Biopython code that builds the backbone (N, CA, C, O; Angstrom):
import numpy as np
from Bio.PDB.StructureBuilder import StructureBuilder

atoms = [
    (1, "MET", "N", (-9.284, -20.930, -20.115)),
    (1, "MET", "CA", (-9.001, -20.521, -18.745)),
    (1, "MET", "C", (-8.707, -19.023, -18.725)),
    (1, "MET", "O", (-7.878, -18.544, -19.498)),
    (2, "THR", "N", (-9.366, -18.299, -17.863)),
    (2, "THR", "CA", (-9.157, -16.867, -17.729)),
    (2, "THR", "C", (-8.099, -16.602, -16.661)),
    (2, "THR", "O", (-8.188, -17.111, -15.543)),
    (3, "VAL", "N", (-7.109, -15.808, -17.016)),
    (3, "VAL", "CA", (-6.073, -15.439, -16.060)),
    (3, "VAL", "C", (-6.374, -14.034, -15.558)),
    (3, "VAL", "O", (-6.480, -13.091, -16.342)),
    (4, "VAL", "N", (-6.508, -13.909, -14.266)),
    (4, "VAL", "CA", (-6.770, -12.607, -13.657)),
    (4, "VAL", "C", (-5.462, -12.097, -13.093)),
    (4, "VAL", "O", (-4.846, -12.742, -12.245)),
    (5, "SER", "N", (-5.042, -10.943, -13.565)),
    (5, "SER", "CA", (-3.783, -10.394, -13.070)),
    (5, "SER", "C", (-4.031, -9.546, -11.833)),
    (5, "SER", "O", (-5.155, -9.136, -11.541)),
    (6, "ASN", "N", (-2.962, -9.304, -11.132)),
    (6, "ASN", "CA", (-3.045, -8.446, -9.955)),
    (6, "ASN", "C", (-3.329, -7.016, -10.393)),
    (6, "ASN", "O", (-3.089, -6.640, -11.540)),
    (7, "ARG", "N", (-3.840, -6.236, -9.463)),
    (7, "ARG", "CA", (-4.114, -4.820, -9.719)),
    (7, "ARG", "C", (-3.275, -3.987, -8.767)),
    (7, "ARG", "O", (-2.822, -4.465, -7.727)),
    (8, "PHE", "N", (-3.077, -2.728, -9.147)),
    (8, "PHE", "CA", (-2.182, -1.849, -8.412)),
    (8, "PHE", "C", (-2.882, -0.520, -8.155)),
    (8, "PHE", "O", (-3.574, 0.015, -9.022)),
    (9, "TYR", "N", (-2.686, 0.005, -6.932)),
    (9, "TYR", "CA", (-3.369, 1.229, -6.542)),
    (9, "TYR", "C", (-2.414, 2.166, -5.810)),
    (9, "TYR", "O", (-1.463, 1.733, -5.159)),
    (10, "ARG", "N", (-2.693, 3.457, -5.936)),
    (10, "ARG", "CA", (-1.982, 4.517, -5.208)),
    (10, "ARG", "C", (-3.058, 5.384, -4.569)),
    (10, "ARG", "O", (-3.907, 5.950, -5.257)),
    (11, "ARG", "N", (-3.010, 5.481, -3.234)),
    (11, "ARG", "CA", (-4.055, 6.252, -2.555)),
    (11, "ARG", "C", (-3.450, 7.151, -1.489)),
    (11, "ARG", "O", (-2.798, 6.668, -0.563)),
    (12, "PRO", "N", (-3.664, 8.470, -1.616)),
    (12, "PRO", "CA", (-3.189, 9.383, -0.571)),
    (12, "PRO", "C", (-4.133, 9.377, 0.622)),
    (12, "PRO", "O", (-5.347, 9.241, 0.476)),
    (13, "TRP", "N", (-3.540, 9.528, 1.817)),
    (13, "TRP", "CA", (-4.313, 9.702, 3.039)),
    (13, "TRP", "C", (-3.965, 11.059, 3.616)),
    (13, "TRP", "O", (-2.797, 11.358, 3.863)),
    (14, "ASP", "N", (-4.977, 11.875, 3.827)),
    (14, "ASP", "CA", (-4.773, 13.233, 4.336)),
    (14, "ASP", "C", (-4.937, 13.288, 5.848)),
    (14, "ASP", "O", (-5.336, 14.315, 6.398)),
    (15, "GLU", "N", (-4.634, 12.205, 6.507)),
    (15, "GLU", "CA", (-4.672, 12.137, 7.962)),
    (15, "GLU", "C", (-3.342, 11.564, 8.429)),
    (15, "GLU", "O", (-2.676, 10.843, 7.686)),
    (16, "THR", "N", (-2.960, 11.881, 9.648)),
    (16, "THR", "CA", (-1.773, 11.257, 10.212)),
    (16, "THR", "C", (-2.153, 9.879, 10.744)),
    (16, "THR", "O", (-3.321, 9.491, 10.737)),
    (17, "ARG", "N", (-1.161, 9.167, 11.193)),
    (17, "ARG", "CA", (-1.387, 7.826, 11.731)),
    (17, "ARG", "C", (-2.225, 7.851, 12.998)),
    (17, "ARG", "O", (-2.936, 6.889, 13.289)),
    (18, "GLY", "N", (-2.151, 8.950, 13.763)),
    (18, "GLY", "CA", (-2.910, 9.034, 15.002)),
    (18, "GLY", "C", (-2.275, 8.254, 16.146)),
    (18, "GLY", "O", (-2.934, 7.975, 17.148)),
    (19, "ASP", "N", (-1.004, 7.901, 16.005)),
    (19, "ASP", "CA", (-0.304, 7.176, 17.058)),
    (19, "ASP", "C", (0.998, 7.899, 17.391)),
    (19, "ASP", "O", (1.156, 9.073, 17.055)),
    (20, "GLU", "N", (1.913, 7.224, 18.036)),
    (20, "GLU", "CA", (3.160, 7.878, 18.426)),
    (20, "GLU", "C", (4.027, 8.286, 17.232)),
    (20, "GLU", "O", (5.015, 9.001, 17.401)),
    (21, "PHE", "N", (3.666, 7.837, 16.036)),
    (21, "PHE", "CA", (4.390, 8.203, 14.820)),
    (21, "PHE", "C", (3.632, 9.230, 13.982)),
    (21, "PHE", "O", (3.928, 9.400, 12.800)),
    (22, "ALA", "N", (2.678, 9.902, 14.568)),
    (22, "ALA", "CA", (1.852, 10.894, 13.859)),
    (22, "ALA", "C", (2.690, 12.017, 13.263)),
    (22, "ALA", "O", (2.284, 12.643, 12.284)),
    (23, "ASP", "N", (3.864, 12.278, 13.853)),
    (23, "ASP", "CA", (4.706, 13.346, 13.312)),
    (23, "ASP", "C", (5.336, 12.983, 11.966)),
    (23, "ASP", "O", (6.015, 13.815, 11.365)),
    (24, "TRP", "N", (5.129, 11.784, 11.496)),
    (24, "TRP", "CA", (5.568, 11.416, 10.143)),
    (24, "TRP", "C", (4.735, 12.149, 9.097)),
    (24, "TRP", "O", (5.155, 12.266, 7.946)),
    (25, "GLY", "N", (3.559, 12.642, 9.481)),
    (25, "GLY", "CA", (2.707, 13.403, 8.578)),
    (25, "GLY", "C", (1.729, 12.542, 7.799)),
    (25, "GLY", "O", (1.437, 11.405, 8.170)),
    (26, "HIS", "N", (1.234, 13.109, 6.716)),
    (26, "HIS", "CA", (0.300, 12.399, 5.841)),
    (26, "HIS", "C", (1.073, 11.360, 5.044)),
    (26, "HIS", "O", (2.301, 11.305, 5.100)),
    (27, "SER", "N", (0.342, 10.539, 4.302)),
    (27, "SER", "CA", (1.009, 9.454, 3.586)),
    (27, "SER", "C", (0.322, 9.145, 2.266)),
    (27, "SER", "O", (-0.817, 9.539, 2.016)),
    (28, "VAL", "N", (1.055, 8.431, 1.441)),
    (28, "VAL", "CA", (0.515, 7.858, 0.208)),
    (28, "VAL", "C", (0.769, 6.362, 0.299)),
    (28, "VAL", "O", (1.889, 5.926, 0.564)),
    (29, "TRP", "N", (-0.264, 5.596, 0.079)),
    (29, "TRP", "CA", (-0.159, 4.142, 0.174)),
    (29, "TRP", "C", (-0.270, 3.543, -1.226)),
    (29, "TRP", "O", (-1.088, 3.966, -2.043)),
    (30, "TYR", "N", (0.568, 2.557, -1.473)),
    (30, "TYR", "CA", (0.583, 1.823, -2.735)),
    (30, "TYR", "C", (0.270, 0.365, -2.424)),
    (30, "TYR", "O", (0.806, -0.204, -1.472)),
    (31, "PHE", "N", (-0.587, -0.227, -3.220)),
    (31, "PHE", "CA", (-0.978, -1.618, -3.000)),
    (31, "PHE", "C", (-0.850, -2.427, -4.289)),
    (31, "PHE", "O", (-1.142, -1.940, -5.381)),
    (32, "GLU", "N", (-0.411, -3.660, -4.135)),
    (32, "GLU", "CA", (-0.613, -4.692, -5.148)),
    (32, "GLU", "C", (-1.600, -5.658, -4.533)),
    (32, "GLU", "O", (-1.364, -6.172, -3.440)),
    (33, "VAL", "N", (-2.707, -5.913, -5.217)),
    (33, "VAL", "CA", (-3.726, -6.813, -4.675)),
    (33, "VAL", "C", (-4.027, -7.913, -5.678)),
    (33, "VAL", "O", (-3.871, -7.732, -6.886)),
    (34, "GLY", "N", (-4.463, -9.056, -5.161)),
    (34, "GLY", "CA", (-4.909, -10.150, -5.995)),
    (34, "GLY", "C", (-6.331, -9.906, -6.472)),
    (34, "GLY", "O", (-6.924, -8.868, -6.178)),
    (35, "ALA", "N", (-6.869, -10.856, -7.203)),
    (35, "ALA", "CA", (-8.218, -10.723, -7.758)),
    (35, "ALA", "C", (-9.267, -10.524, -6.669)),
    (35, "ALA", "O", (-10.318, -9.934, -6.921)),
    (36, "ASP", "N", (-8.991, -11.009, -5.464)),
    (36, "ASP", "CA", (-9.933, -10.889, -4.360)),
    (36, "ASP", "C", (-9.789, -9.568, -3.600)),
    (36, "ASP", "O", (-10.550, -9.304, -2.668)),
    (37, "GLY", "N", (-8.808, -8.730, -3.997)),
    (37, "GLY", "CA", (-8.600, -7.447, -3.345)),
    (37, "GLY", "C", (-7.699, -7.488, -2.124)),
    (37, "GLY", "O", (-7.431, -6.448, -1.524)),
    (38, "TRP", "N", (-7.229, -8.662, -1.746)),
    (38, "TRP", "CA", (-6.347, -8.773, -0.585)),
    (38, "TRP", "C", (-4.954, -8.295, -0.954)),
    (38, "TRP", "O", (-4.420, -8.693, -1.989)),
    (39, "PRO", "N", (-4.352, -7.445, -0.121)),
    (39, "PRO", "CA", (-3.006, -6.944, -0.403)),
    (39, "PRO", "C", (-1.961, -8.061, -0.437)),
    (39, "PRO", "O", (-1.911, -8.927, 0.437)),
    (40, "LEU", "N", (-1.139, -8.007, -1.470)),
    (40, "LEU", "CA", (-0.002, -8.918, -1.602)),
    (40, "LEU", "C", (1.292, -8.200, -1.229)),
    (40, "LEU", "O", (2.190, -8.764, -0.605)),
    (41, "ARG", "N", (1.350, -6.935, -1.636)),
    (41, "ARG", "CA", (2.472, -6.058, -1.274)),
    (41, "ARG", "C", (1.901, -4.669, -1.031)),
    (41, "ARG", "O", (0.876, -4.292, -1.600)),
    (42, "GLN", "N", (2.589, -3.912, -0.169)),
    (42, "GLN", "CA", (2.091, -2.587, 0.212)),
    (42, "GLN", "C", (3.282, -1.700, 0.560)),
    (42, "GLN", "O", (4.238, -2.137, 1.200)),
    (43, "VAL", "N", (3.202, -0.451, 0.124)),
    (43, "VAL", "CA", (4.224, 0.546, 0.457)),
    (43, "VAL", "C", (3.511, 1.764, 1.018)),
    (43, "VAL", "O", (2.515, 2.225, 0.460)),
    (44, "GLU", "N", (4.032, 2.285, 2.135)),
    (44, "GLU", "CA", (3.499, 3.501, 2.748)),
    (44, "GLU", "C", (4.608, 4.547, 2.712)),
    (44, "GLU", "O", (5.688, 4.333, 3.263)),
    (45, "VAL", "N", (4.338, 5.685, 2.058)),
    (45, "VAL", "CA", (5.327, 6.765, 1.941)),
    (45, "VAL", "C", (4.801, 7.964, 2.719)),
    (45, "VAL", "O", (3.750, 8.514, 2.389)),
    (46, "TYR", "N", (5.544, 8.369, 3.765)),
    (46, "TYR", "CA", (5.112, 9.451, 4.648)),
    (46, "TYR", "C", (5.808, 10.759, 4.301)),
    (46, "TYR", "O", (6.924, 10.763, 3.781)),
    (47, "ASP", "N", (5.132, 11.878, 4.598)),
    (47, "ASP", "CA", (5.670, 13.209, 4.313)),
    (47, "ASP", "C", (7.061, 13.417, 4.899)),
    (47, "ASP", "O", (7.894, 14.078, 4.278)),
    (48, "ALA", "N", (7.327, 12.871, 6.068)),
    (48, "ALA", "CA", (8.606, 13.067, 6.742)),
    (48, "ALA", "C", (9.729, 12.218, 6.146)),
    (48, "ALA", "O", (10.874, 12.293, 6.592)),
    (49, "GLY", "N", (9.393, 11.409, 5.131)),
    (49, "GLY", "CA", (10.424, 10.624, 4.457)),
    (49, "GLY", "C", (10.446, 9.150, 4.802)),
    (49, "GLY", "O", (11.118, 8.377, 4.118)),
    (50, "ARG", "N", (9.743, 8.736, 5.828)),
    (50, "ARG", "CA", (9.705, 7.317, 6.202)),
    (50, "ARG", "C", (8.969, 6.533, 5.133)),
    (50, "ARG", "O", (7.921, 6.965, 4.651)),
    (51, "VAL", "N", (9.514, 5.376, 4.757)),
    (51, "VAL", "CA", (8.876, 4.484, 3.790)),
    (51, "VAL", "C", (8.798, 3.106, 4.428)),
    (51, "VAL", "O", (9.806, 2.563, 4.878)),
    (52, "LEU", "N", (7.595, 2.545, 4.465)),
    (52, "LEU", "CA", (7.383, 1.204, 5.006)),
    (52, "LEU", "C", (6.966, 0.286, 3.875)),
    (52, "LEU", "O", (6.147, 0.661, 3.036)),
    (53, "ARG", "N", (7.525, -0.918, 3.847)),
    (53, "ARG", "CA", (7.190, -1.894, 2.815)),
    (53, "ARG", "C", (6.797, -3.209, 3.475)),
    (53, "ARG", "O", (7.460, -3.678, 4.400)),
    (54, "TYR", "N", (5.713, -3.795, 2.989)),
    (54, "TYR", "CA", (5.249, -5.074, 3.504)),
    (54, "TYR", "C", (4.913, -5.987, 2.334)),
    (54, "TYR", "O", (4.387, -5.541, 1.313)),
    (55, "GLY", "N", (5.220, -7.257, 2.493)),
    (55, "GLY", "CA", (4.932, -8.238, 1.461)),
    (55, "GLY", "C", (5.112, -9.635, 2.020)),
    (55, "GLY", "O", (5.148, -9.820, 3.236)),
    (56, "PRO", "N", (5.224, -10.622, 1.138)),
    (56, "PRO", "CA", (5.279, -12.019, 1.587)),
    (56, "PRO", "C", (6.435, -12.340, 2.536)),
    (56, "PRO", "O", (6.291, -13.192, 3.413)),
    (57, "THR", "N", (7.573, -11.672, 2.373)),
    (57, "THR", "CA", (8.724, -11.985, 3.216)),
    (57, "THR", "C", (8.872, -11.033, 4.404)),
    (57, "THR", "O", (9.738, -11.242, 5.254)),
    (58, "HIS", "N", (8.047, -10.002, 4.474)),
    (58, "HIS", "CA", (8.077, -9.037, 5.587)),
    (58, "HIS", "C", (6.653, -8.528, 5.784)),
    (58, "HIS", "O", (6.267, -7.492, 5.242)),
    (59, "GLN", "N", (5.884, -9.275, 6.569)),
    (59, "GLN", "CA", (4.458, -8.967, 6.684)),
    (59, "GLN", "C", (4.118, -7.972, 7.776)),
    (59, "GLN", "O", (3.053, -7.357, 7.739)),
    (60, "GLU", "N", (5.016, -7.800, 8.763)),
    (60, "GLU", "CA", (4.731, -6.824, 9.811)),
    (60, "GLU", "C", (6.005, -6.466, 10.556)),
    (60, "GLU", "O", (7.011, -7.174, 10.502)),
    (61, "ASP", "N", (5.924, -5.339, 11.254)),
    (61, "ASP", "CA", (7.010, -4.894, 12.116)),
    (61, "ASP", "C", (6.405, -4.007, 13.198)),
    (61, "ASP", "O", (5.185, -3.974, 13.358)),
    (62, "CYS", "N", (7.234, -3.297, 13.931)),
    (62, "CYS", "CA", (6.724, -2.494, 15.047)),
    (62, "CYS", "C", (5.926, -1.272, 14.586)),
    (62, "CYS", "O", (5.301, -0.611, 15.415)),
    (63, "TYR", "N", (5.928, -0.953, 13.294)),
    (63, "TYR", "CA", (5.207, 0.207, 12.768)),
    (63, "TYR", "C", (3.851, -0.156, 12.164)),
    (63, "TYR", "O", (2.979, 0.703, 12.037)),
    (64, "GLY", "N", (3.673, -1.408, 11.795)),
    (64, "GLY", "CA", (2.423, -1.815, 11.159)),
    (64, "GLY", "C", (2.599, -3.119, 10.412)),
    (64, "GLY", "O", (3.440, -3.945, 10.766)),
    (65, "GLY", "N", (1.794, -3.297, 9.370)),
    (65, "GLY", "CA", (1.885, -4.537, 8.620)),
    (65, "GLY", "C", (1.035, -4.526, 7.370)),
    (65, "GLY", "O", (0.288, -3.587, 7.095)),
    (66, "LEU", "N", (1.177, -5.592, 6.637)),
    (66, "LEU", "CA", (0.416, -5.799, 5.412)),
    (66, "LEU", "C", (-1.074, -5.843, 5.745)),
    (66, "LEU", "O", (-1.482, -6.468, 6.724)),
    (67, "GLY", "N", (-1.877, -5.177, 4.929)),
    (67, "GLY", "CA", (-3.318, -5.142, 5.160)),
    (67, "GLY", "C", (-3.905, -6.525, 5.342)),
    (67, "GLY", "O", (-3.515, -7.472, 4.660)),
    (68, "GLU", "N", (-4.852, -6.637, 6.272)),
    (68, "GLU", "CA", (-5.447, -7.926, 6.616)),
    (68, "GLU", "C", (-6.911, -8.020, 6.217)),
    (68, "GLU", "O", (-7.697, -8.708, 6.867)),
    (69, "ALA", "N", (-7.271, -7.325, 5.146)),
    (69, "ALA", "CA", (-8.641, -7.376, 4.633)),
    (69, "ALA", "C", (-8.618, -7.010, 3.155)),
    (69, "ALA", "O", (-7.692, -6.351, 2.681)),
    (70, "SER", "N", (-9.615, -7.431, 2.455)),
    (70, "SER", "CA", (-9.740, -7.087, 1.046)),
    (70, "SER", "C", (-10.067, -5.602, 0.901)),
    (70, "SER", "O", (-10.967, -5.095, 1.571)),
    (71, "LEU", "N", (-9.341, -4.908, 0.031)),
    (71, "LEU", "CA", (-9.660, -3.505, -0.235)),
    (71, "LEU", "C", (-11.080, -3.380, -0.773)),
    (71, "LEU", "O", (-11.755, -2.378, -0.536)),
    (72, "TYR", "N", (-11.522, -4.391, -1.491)),
    (72, "TYR", "CA", (-12.833, -4.339, -2.125)),
    (72, "TYR", "C", (-13.978, -4.469, -1.123)),
    (72, "TYR", "O", (-15.124, -4.170, -1.458)),
    (73, "ASP", "N", (-13.685, -4.910, 0.101)),
    (73, "ASP", "CA", (-14.710, -5.015, 1.135)),
    (73, "ASP", "C", (-14.891, -3.710, 1.906)),
    (73, "ASP", "O", (-15.776, -3.608, 2.756)),
    (74, "SER", "N", (-14.055, -2.710, 1.613)),
    (74, "SER", "CA", (-14.076, -1.466, 2.385)),
    (74, "SER", "C", (-15.268, -0.572, 2.042)),
    (74, "SER", "O", (-15.589, 0.351, 2.791)),
    (75, "GLY", "N", (-15.918, -0.841, 0.925)),
    (75, "GLY", "CA", (-17.010, 0.015, 0.487)),
    (75, "GLY", "C", (-16.531, 1.201, -0.326)),
    (75, "GLY", "O", (-17.341, 1.952, -0.869)),
    (76, "ASP", "N", (-15.211, 1.378, -0.415)),
    (76, "ASP", "CA", (-14.634, 2.461, -1.209)),
    (76, "ASP", "C", (-14.540, 2.047, -2.674)),
    (76, "ASP", "O", (-14.408, 0.865, -2.991)),
    (77, "GLU", "N", (-14.608, 3.021, -3.545)),
    (77, "GLU", "CA", (-14.415, 2.794, -4.976)),
    (77, "GLU", "C", (-12.928, 2.959, -5.267)),
    (77, "GLU", "O", (-12.389, 4.056, -5.122)),
    (78, "TRP", "N", (-12.268, 1.893, -5.671)),
    (78, "TRP", "CA", (-10.823, 1.915, -5.874)),
    (78, "TRP", "C", (-10.415, 2.230, -7.309)),
    (78, "TRP", "O", (-9.236, 2.489, -7.552)),
    (79, "SER", "N", (-11.327, 2.218, -8.256)),
    (79, "SER", "CA", (-10.954, 2.409, -9.665)),
    (79, "SER", "C", (-10.272, 3.753, -9.908)),
    (79, "SER", "O", (-9.420, 3.860, -10.791)),
    (80, "ASN", "N", (-10.631, 4.773, -9.144)),
    (80, "ASN", "CA", (-10.004, 6.093, -9.315)),
    (80, "ASN", "C", (-8.560, 6.131, -8.851)),
    (80, "ASN", "O", (-7.843, 7.090, -9.140)),
    (81, "PHE", "N", (-8.123, 5.106, -8.139)),
    (81, "PHE", "CA", (-6.771, 5.070, -7.575)),
    (81, "PHE", "C", (-5.868, 4.068, -8.292)),
    (81, "PHE", "O", (-4.726, 3.859, -7.884)),
    (82, "GLU", "N", (-6.372, 3.453, -9.352)),
    (82, "GLU", "CA", (-5.583, 2.418, -10.031)),
    (82, "GLU", "C", (-4.381, 3.021, -10.760)),
    (82, "GLU", "O", (-4.481, 4.079, -11.380)),
    (83, "ILE", "N", (-3.246, 2.327, -10.672)),
    (83, "ILE", "CA", (-2.006, 2.736, -11.334)),
    (83, "ILE", "C", (-1.460, 1.545, -12.106)),
    (83, "ILE", "O", (-2.012, 0.446, -12.043)),
    (84, "THR", "N", (-0.388, 1.766, -12.827)),
    (84, "THR", "CA", (0.231, 0.688, -13.577)),
    (84, "THR", "C", (1.154, -0.137, -12.681)),
    (84, "THR", "O", (1.602, 0.320, -11.629)),
    (85, "GLU", "N", (1.418, -1.328, -13.114)),
    (85, "GLU", "CA", (2.365, -2.182, -12.395)),
    (85, "GLU", "C", (3.745, -1.526, -12.336)),
    (85, "GLU", "O", (4.424, -1.602, -11.312)),
    (86, "SER", "N", (4.159, -0.886, -13.424)),
    (86, "SER", "CA", (5.489, -0.268, -13.437)),
    (86, "SER", "C", (5.585, 0.880, -12.426)),
    (86, "SER", "O", (6.640, 1.068, -11.821)),
    (87, "GLU", "N", (4.499, 1.658, -12.229)),
    (87, "GLU", "CA", (4.522, 2.716, -11.212)),
    (87, "GLU", "C", (4.676, 2.112, -9.824)),
    (87, "GLU", "O", (5.445, 2.617, -9.006)),
    (88, "PHE", "N", (3.953, 1.041, -9.558)),
    (88, "PHE", "CA", (4.086, 0.380, -8.264)),
    (88, "PHE", "C", (5.510, -0.139, -8.075)),
    (88, "PHE", "O", (6.108, 0.061, -7.018)),
    (89, "GLU", "N", (6.050, -0.799, -9.088)),
    (89, "GLU", "CA", (7.390, -1.382, -8.976)),
    (89, "GLU", "C", (8.455, -0.310, -8.741)),
    (89, "GLU", "O", (9.421, -0.553, -8.017)),
    (90, "ARG", "N", (8.295, 0.857, -9.335)),
    (90, "ARG", "CA", (9.239, 1.953, -9.101)),
    (90, "ARG", "C", (9.295, 2.324, -7.618)),
    (90, "ARG", "O", (10.372, 2.552, -7.068)),
    (91, "VAL", "N", (8.126, 2.382, -6.979)),
    (91, "VAL", "CA", (8.080, 2.724, -5.559)),
    (91, "VAL", "C", (8.584, 1.542, -4.723)),
    (91, "VAL", "O", (9.331, 1.737, -3.764)),
    (92, "TRP", "N", (8.189, 0.354, -5.070)),
    (92, "TRP", "CA", (8.601, -0.855, -4.334)),
    (92, "TRP", "C", (10.129, -1.003, -4.357)),
    (92, "TRP", "O", (10.739, -1.365, -3.351)),
    (93, "ASP", "N", (10.728, -0.725, -5.496)),
    (93, "ASP", "CA", (12.175, -0.913, -5.671)),
    (93, "ASP", "C", (13.007, 0.319, -5.366)),
    (93, "ASP", "O", (14.234, 0.270, -5.455)),
    (94, "SER", "N", (12.351, 1.451, -5.001)),
    (94, "SER", "CA", (13.096, 2.683, -4.747)),
    (94, "SER", "C", (14.085, 2.489, -3.596)),
    (94, "SER", "O", (14.005, 1.509, -2.855)),
    (95, "ASP", "N", (14.999, 3.415, -3.459)),
    (95, "ASP", "CA", (16.036, 3.317, -2.414)),
    (95, "ASP", "C", (15.411, 2.930, -1.088)),
    (95, "ASP", "O", (14.403, 3.496, -0.665)),
    (96, "ARG", "N", (16.019, 1.975, -0.456)),
    (96, "ARG", "CA", (15.542, 1.504, 0.847)),
    (96, "ARG", "C", (16.458, 2.013, 1.931)),
    (96, "ARG", "O", (17.664, 2.171, 1.739)),
    (97, "GLU", "N", (15.853, 2.266, 3.078)),
    (97, "GLU", "CA", (16.633, 2.776, 4.228)),
    (97, "GLU", "C", (17.478, 1.671, 4.792)),
    (97, "GLU", "O", (18.208, 1.884, 5.760)),
]
sb = StructureBuilder()
sb.init_structure("model")
sb.init_model(0)
sb.init_chain("A")
sb.init_seg("    ")
for serial, (resi, resn, name, xyz) in enumerate(atoms, 1):
    if name == "N":
        sb.init_residue(resn, " ", resi, " ")
    sb.init_atom(name, np.array(xyz, "f"), 0.0, 1.0, " ", f" {name:<3s}", serial, name[0])
structure = sb.get_structure()
């Protein structure tokens, strides 16, 4: 039996949100995804200091939510953004507001 582990990614976005929270600035997004590329956990870190976290126990709020599509279906190449599980966990567990 082959066990497929989750994968972890860090991807900067050089655009603002384009909504009423655009003044938060650019962001870096961190993802934990399953073998199918669907996000299991996600962290968004904005230039202005706001950090949003989404996962199984907190899937959405008034600012956004956990991705609702496979990253692998986006047509983007994600291998250049892969990080270690420990890097993701550091951001996931960092000080919370």
